[in-house]
C-alpha positions as CSV (number, residue, x, y, z in Angstrom):
1,M,75.1,131.1,-0.3
2,K,75.0,128.9,-3.4
3,A,74.0,125.3,-3.2
4,L,77.5,124.2,-4.3
5,D,79.1,126.3,-1.6
6,F,76.8,124.6,1.0
7,I,77.7,121.1,-0.3
8,Q,81.4,121.9,-0.2
9,I,81.2,123.1,3.4
10,F,79.1,120.1,4.4
11,A,81.5,117.7,2.8
12,S,84.5,119.5,4.4
13,N,82.8,119.3,7.8
14,V,82.1,115.6,7.4
15,R,85.8,115.0,6.5
16,R,87.1,117.2,9.2
17,M,85.0,115.5,11.9
18,D,86.1,112.0,10.5
19,F,82.4,111.1,10.1
20,R,80.9,108.9,7.5
21,L,78.7,110.5,4.9
22,S,75.9,107.9,5.3
23,S,75.9,108.5,9.1
24,A,75.7,112.2,8.5
25,Q,72.7,111.7,6.1
26,V,70.9,109.6,8.8
27,I,71.5,112.1,11.7
28,L,70.3,115.0,9.5
29,A,67.2,113.1,8.5
30,V,66.3,112.5,12.1
31,I,67.0,116.2,12.9
32,A,64.8,117.1,9.9
33,G,61.9,115.2,11.5
34,Y,62.0,111.8,9.9
35,R,61.4,109.7,13.0
36,R,60.8,106.2,11.7
37,H,63.1,103.7,10.0
38,S,60.9,103.7,6.8
39,T,60.9,107.5,6.5
40,I,64.6,107.7,7.2
41,T,65.3,105.1,4.5
42,E,63.1,107.1,2.1
43,A,64.7,110.4,2.9
44,T,68.3,109.1,2.6
45,R,67.8,106.5,-0.1
46,L,70.1,104.2,1.8
47,H,69.6,100.5,2.0
48,P,67.3,99.6,4.9
49,N,70.0,97.4,6.5
50,T,72.5,100.3,6.2
51,V,70.0,102.5,8.0
52,T,69.5,99.9,10.7
53,N,73.3,99.6,11.3
54,I,73.8,103.4,11.3
55,L,70.9,104.0,13.7
56,Q,72.4,101.4,16.1
57,D,75.8,103.1,15.9
58,L,74.3,106.6,16.5
59,I,72.3,105.2,19.5
60,S,75.4,103.6,21.0
61,Q,77.4,106.9,20.4
62,G,74.6,108.9,22.2
63,Y,73.5,110.9,19.2
64,I,70.0,109.4,18.9
65,N,67.5,107.9,21.3
66,R,65.0,105.1,20.3
67,F,61.5,105.2,21.8
68,G,58.9,102.5,21.8
69,D,58.5,98.9,23.1
70,S,58.1,97.4,19.7
71,R,58.5,98.3,16.0
72,P,58.1,100.7,14.5
73,Y,60.4,102.6,16.8
74,V,60.6,106.4,16.9
75,Y,64.0,108.0,16.8
76,R,64.8,111.4,18.2
77,P,68.1,113.2,18.4
78,T,69.8,113.8,21.7
79,T,71.3,117.1,22.6
80,E,74.7,115.7,21.4
81,G,73.0,114.7,18.2
82,E,71.7,118.2,17.6
83,Q,75.1,119.6,18.3
84,L,76.7,117.2,15.8
85,A,74.2,118.1,13.2
86,G,74.9,121.8,13.8
87,N,78.6,121.2,13.4
88,L,78.0,119.3,10.2
89,L,76.0,122.2,8.8
90,D,78.3,125.0,10.3
91,K,78.5,127.7,7.6
92,N,81.5,129.3,9.3
93,T,83.7,126.4,8.4
94,L,85.8,127.0,5.3
95,P,85.8,124.3,2.7
96,S,89.2,122.5,2.3
97,P,91.1,123.3,-0.9
């Protein structure tokens, strides 16, 4: 699969699921193993405040769990978060025309 095909499928899945691209970036970063706010920010190149807000949203939606009693917290995907990431990366989805 060409990189452009993958990008088109990913973008189509984000639209189809009515999900924000920045939220998709953060959940995929956590799935990829970036577990702290600073590394998620580095990986996604999003503004730190944006990452904070997205992490809070993903936690409230049940896609990510936060661990630790104080900063820096560790973030890990839930089963639902792993499923979401799988759906975003689903290669069987055809890109929209």
